[in-house]
N, C-alpha and C positions, 0 to 999 in steps of 0.2 A: 537536606540530604541529597547527595549526588546520585543521579540515576544514569547507568550505562545502558547501551543498547547492543544487542547481538542480532544480526540479520543473517538468517540461513539462506545462502544463495549459491550453494556448491553444485546443485544438480544439473545434469545434462538435459533432462526432460525428453526422454526417448520418444514419447508419443507425440511430441511437437513436430517430429520429422524435419528437423532443422539442424544445421551445423552450429547455430548460435546457442549459447546457454539459455535455459528456459527463462530465467529472470531478466534476460536482455531483450526479450520480445516487447514490442511497442504496443501501448494502448493510447490512442490518439497521438500525442506528441511527446510522450515520455515512456521510458522502459518501466516494466513492472517494479524493478528494484528501486528506481528513483522515486516512485510514488511512496514506497515504504519508508525510505530514508527521509524524504521530505516531511512525511507525517510524523515520524519520530522527532525530527528537529522541531516541528511545530508544537510538539508536546514537551518541548524544552529538554530533550535528550540530545546533548551536543557531542558526547564521546561515543562513537558508534564503531563497533567491530563487525565487519562483514566477512562471513566465512565463505570463501570461494573455493572452487575446485576445477571442474571441467572448463577449459579455456578461460582461466581466471583473469587473464590479461584484458579480456573484453569487459568484464564487470569493473575491473580496476580503472580502465580508461573512461567508462561511463561515469563513475562516481567521483573519480579524482580525489581531491583532498577533503571531500565530505565524509570520508570514512577512513579507518585503518583496516588492514586486511589480515586474515588468518587463513592459511592454506590447508584444506583437507585433501590430501593426496589420495587417500583411499576412501571410498564411499562406504563407511561402516555404520551408517545410521545417524539419526538426528541428535542423539545424545553425544555420540562421538564428534559430531560437528561442533557442538557447544564446547566440548573439551578442547578443541583447537584454539578457542579464544582464551583459554586459561592463562597462558603466559602473559597476556596483556592485563588481566583483571584480577588474578588470584590474590594480590596483595592490597587491593583497593577496598576501602570501606564504602558501603552504600548499597544500592539496589541494582539489579540487572534485569532488564526487560528483554525477553527473547521474542523476536518477530520472524515472520516467514516472508521470504523475498518474492514469492509468487502470490501474495495476498494484497493487491494494491488498493482495494476498496476500503480497508480499515482506516478510519479517519484519525486525525490528531486528537479529536475530542474523545474518541474511544480509548486511545492509548492513555490520555491524561486521566480519564475516569478510572481506568484499571489501576493506575499508580495511586490515585487518591484513595480508592477503596482499600488497596493493600495497606497503605499507611494508617488509615483509620481503623482497620480491623485488627492490626497488630499481628497479622498472619506471617508465617515464615515463607509460605509459597502461595501465590494466588494464580488461579487458572481463569482465563477468559472463556466463557461458555455462552451458548445461546440455545433457545428452543427452535428446532428446525422442523418444518412441516414434512419434509422428505429427508430423513436423516441417513438414508442408505449411503454407505461409503465412508461415513465419518466415525471417529472414535466416540463411544458412548460414555457419559459421565454416570458412574455408579455411586449411589448414595446409600447410607444405612438408615435404620429406623429413626434416628435422630436428625435425618436430613443432612448429615455431614458427608462430604465427598470422601469416598473410599479409594477408588481407583478409576482409571480410564481404560476401557477395553476397546481394542480396534475391531472394526467391522468383521474381519475374517475370524476373529476369536470369540465373537459374541454367541451366547446361547440364545435360544428362542425368546426367552423372557427379556434379555438384554437388548435384543434387536428391536423391541417395542419401545425402548427408551427414546425420547425425542430431544433430550438435552445432550448437545454434542460439544466436543472439545474443539476449540479454535486452533490449538497448537501454539497459542500465545501465552506466555507465562511471565510473572515477575516474582523475584525472590531476593532474599538477602544474599548479597554477593558471596560472602565467605561461606555460608552454608551451602549455596548452590554448588560451588566447586569442591566442597568437601564431600557432599553426599552423592554427587553425580557419578562418582567412581564406584558406588555400590550397585549401579545398574549392570545387569548381566545380559549377555547375548544368547540366552537360552531360548531361542526361537528358530523357526525353520529357515529364516534368512540369515541367521548368525549376525544380526545387527543389534546395535545398542539404541533402544527406542527411548526418546525423551519422555514419552507418555508414562514410562515406568517411574519417573521422578516423583509422581504423586504417591505411589505405593511406598517408595523408599523413604520419603519424608514421614509418612504415617508410621512406618515400622520403627522409625527412630524417635518417635514421640514428638514430632514437630507438627505444627498446625498448618493445615491446608484449607484454603477457602476458594470458593468459586464466585467470580463476579460475572453476572449474567447480563449480556447486552440484548436489547430488544430488536436490534437490526441484524437479523440473520443473514441478510444479503451481503453485508460486509465480510462475513466469515466464509468467503469462497476463494478457493485456490484455482489455479489453471493447470490442467494436465495435457490438453491438446488444443488445436487451433479452433475447434468448434467452441470450446469453453472460452477461449480468448475473444472470439467474436461476440459471444453472448455478454461477456463482461464489459467489453468496449461499448456495446449498445446500451447497457445499463448505466454506465458512467456518463455517456453522452446525454441520456435522458435526465440523469440526476443533476448534471451541471446546468442544462437548459432550464430545468424546473427552478433551480436556485435563482438564476438570473431573472426569470419571469416573475418570481415572487418578490424580487427586489426592484421591480419597476422597469425592467428592460422589455421592449417589444420584440418578439421573435416571430416572424412570419414563417409558416410551414416548418415548425421546429424539428420535425422528423427529417428534414433535409439539411439542418444546420449543425455544424460541429464547432464546439468551443472548448479550448483546452482548460485544464484545471487551474492554471496559473494566470489566466486572462482576467483582466478587470474590465467589466462593462458597467458604466455608470447608469443610474436610473435616468430614464428619458432617452437613452440611446435606442437605435432601431437596427435590428439585424434582419435582413431580407433573405428570401429563399435561396438555398444552395450556397450559402457562404461558409467559409472556414476561417476561424480566428484562433491562432495557436501561440504557444510560447508565452513570453512576458508582454503581450500586447495590452494596450490600454485604449478603450473606446470611451471617449468622454460624452457627457450629457449632450443630447441633440445631434450627435453624429449619426449618420446613416450609412450602413455597410450593405453593399449588394444592390440588386441580386447578383449571385454568382461571382463573388469576390473572395480573394484569399489574403488574409492579413497575417503576417508572421513577424513577431518580435518588433512591432511598430506601435507608435502612438498616433491616434486619430483624434484631433482636437475637436472642441465643441463646435457644432454646426457644420463640420466638414462632411463631405459625401464622397464615397468611393463606390463605383459601380462597374461591374464586368472587368475587374482589374486585379492584379497581383501586386501586393505591397510587402516588401521585406526590408527589415532593418532601417526603417524610414520614419520621419515625423511629418505628418500632414497637418498643416497649421489651421487655425480657426477659419471657418467658413470657406475653406478651399473646396474645389471640385476636381475630382480625378476620375478619368474614364469617359467613355468606355475603352476597353482594350489597351490598357497601360500595364507595363511590367516594370515596376520601380524597385531598385535595389541599391545597396551600398550607401545607406545613410542619406539618401536624397531628402531635401526639405523643400516643401512646396509652400511659397508665401501665400498669405490670405488672398482669396478670390482669384487664385490662379486656375485657369481652366485648360484641360487638354482636349 
């Protein structure tokens, strides 16, 4: 069955205090929306519609041909944003997964697990949820006596009992494509903001006798959005730690990991060594036995087995086996250093 993706990335993000669209802000070496699109593609979702709005050309330039684009000219809510993708998808058979452009920590495994659960359960709509120790600010998942999901209630609309619910909505959904675009039009804007809230899709599906299930992820840290630059900083620090921990567990030696930054797409082979204060980003590959740093920056480069780079910057280059580079070298433009070449 074909699965389509919709990424909601139309917001300005006023609290970011920036001229850039919110989803265009960087975490390490990629924008937030790139993390989302790359994770969706990692979950084998190849046909993606990104809903853009404020300064839409910025998002379109970032993603290029990785996505198609639907323009939301008026910001009338998240359900309205999904409606903007309808001309692309309304005649398609299959599933649609709705993702949020400012939630870059959601992994491809989580998206794939959500799709798998949806298919296995036979549900018409599945919501990704999680138990959160501090649920303030999130929509709460309300269940009935049979533990079936009834509705999602936003924080500002919760009564005192609902505020004590710790199961929260991630704002990520997967649904039958035809049913999604049929029933999304039943959502009303009867609220103080006069907006069409996507959270109301749960209630609409239930009212029309359709099945709604919740798939709960154990990693609540993935289900975090960004509203200001303090949250952006916190998320970047969490991602840096997550990436470093993954490499350490895979046999990479990292000295003073709190000072080391490694991008999500970097490949560090077991047995490589990353020294204090080093930055390795983009599609770099650090082979077994290579030693990086201290205080070196590797960008989109390959460092072969046994090579060493110290106190240097390497960009778009290939450092060959057992080469020595540094200190104080700035190498760019596809330079290739032969084996045993010393600076």
